[in-house]
N, C-alpha and C positions, 0 to 999 in steps of 0.2 A: 504493499499500499504506500502511496505517497506520503511524505512527511506532513503535508497540510491536512491530509485526512486524519492521521493520528492526532494532530493538534486539535481538530474539531471534536474528536471523540474525547480527548482529555478535558476540553473546555466544558463539554456536556456533563462530564462526571463530576467537574468542580473539585477535585482533590489536588488543590494548588498550594504551593509554598513559595513565597518570594524570598529567595536566598539573599539577594542584594538588590539595590535599585536597577532596574533593567534586565533582571534575570529571574524567571519564573520557572519552577519545576512542577510537573504534574506526574502523579503516580497513581496507577489503578490497575485494575484487572477486568478482563472480559471472559465470559464463559460461553461456550458453544456446545449444545447437545449434539451428539454423534451416535448414529445407529450402531448398535453392536457394543457399545461401551457403556458400563454401568453408571459412571459419573460423567459430567460434562468436561470437555477439554478447556483448559485455561491458558489465557494469554496475559502476561504481566506486561505492562508497558511503562516507560519512563521517558517523558518528553520534556526537553529543556528548550526555552525560548529566550533568546538574548536580544534585547532591543538597544542595549548599551554595553559596549566591550569593557574589559578590565580597567582600562585606562580612562574610562569615562566618555569615550568617543560615542556619540550617537550613530546607530547603524541606519542607513537608508532603507534596508529591507531587513526584517527580523531574521536571526540566524536560528534555524530549528534543528535540534539534534534529537534523534529518536532511537531508543533501545526497546526491543521486544523479545520476550522470554516465553517459549512454550513450556509448561510445566504441569506436573501432576501434583505439586505440593499445594497445600490448602492454608498455609500461613500468610501473614500480611505481605502485601506487594514489596515493601521496603526490605523484608527479610529475604524474599526470593531473589531480589537484585543483589543483595549483599552476599548471599551464598554463591550465586553465580560469579560475581567478581572475585571472591576468595578463591574459588576453584580455578579460575582462568589464571590468577596470579600464581598459584602453586604449580600449574601446568607450565607456565612460562618459565619459572625458575628450574623446573625439572628439565625441560628442553635445553635451556641454557647450559646446565651442567652437563648434559649429554653431548651437546655440540662442542663444548671445550673439553670434553673427556675428563672432567673433573671427578666424575663418579668412579674412575678406576684408581684414583690416588687415595692413599690412606690419609687420615687426618693429620698425622705428623708430618707428611710431605705436602700438605695443602699450601703452605706458605711458599715453598719451593716452586710448586706448580703455578701459583699465581704469579710470582716473580718471573718465571720463565715464559708463560703464555701471554701475558699482558703486552710486554714489548712487541712481541711478533704480531698480535692482534692490532695494536695501535699502528704498527709500521704499515700493515696491510690497508687500514682505513685511510692513513695520511697519503700513501702512494695513490690510492683512488682518487682522493681529493685533488692532489697535485696533477694528475692525469686529466681530470675534468677541467681543471683551471687553465691548462696549457692548451686545451682544445677551443677555448672561448675567444 
């Protein structure tokens, strides 16, 4: 669904919280009956509307950010969003450890692994940046 549609749904539900001037957050849930399933399917939504950016600059068009989560959990929408974010954070750190092969090092060798891997990683990033800058 387009962002504007989610904004309309969120405004109809009227579960809004103004975080700061120019930033309003809407949180809620929709339920859909489905054939063959005992309980309805649930969608939790999180819509953020910004009319003023962090520096206080008025935006010509509102900036809309939407997060939608399909879930079978029956807890409050904020709790569902928090659980999804925590899970994503743990998954990201697990993938980072796997990509850098930190999971094969013993805890005693972790400092040496960091000291060895980070300069190589930074050198790869910097060489990519320099190559892009030379092309401009």
